[in-house]
C-alpha positions, 0 to 999 in steps of 0.5 A, spaced: 499 500 500 502 507 499 502 512 504 498 518 501 501 525 503 497 530 506 498 537 505 497 542 511 495 549 508 500 554 512 496 559 515 498 567 515 495 573 517 496 579 513 494 586 516 489 583 519 486 579 514 488 571 514 490 567 509 492 559 506 496 557 502 498 550 500 505 551 500 507 556 503 510 563 499 517 567 500 515 574 501 516 577 493 510 571 492 506 573 498 505 579 494 504 578 488 499 573 489 495 578 494 496 583 488 499 589 493 504 594 491 512 591 492 515 599 492 513 604 495 511 600 501 514 597 508 513 590 511 511 587 518 513 580 520 510 580 527 511 587 529 518 587 526 521 591 520 521 585 516 527 588 510 527 587 503 533 584 503 529 578 506 523 577 501 526 572 498 525 568 504 519 563 505 513 564 509 513 561 516 506 558 519 503 561 524 507 570 522 502 576 522 505 581 516 502 588 515 504 591 510 504 599 509 503 603 505 507 610 505 504 616 506 506 623 503 504 629 508 506 632 514 
């Protein structure tokens, strides 16, 4: 008998909204999948700034991600 591989979805919260993915995306892929901009934004993971040089890292299960947009004005 062959074993069945069970795929457990990866749950990620983005700007307070829960999302599930069959395979964990990188931060860059996450932005693309959710049609979010990649310029003029900052990404925070679990309350800490997540630098752009790390956007090729795979998102981990349970991450809470905030996408912050720069606002001009004063």
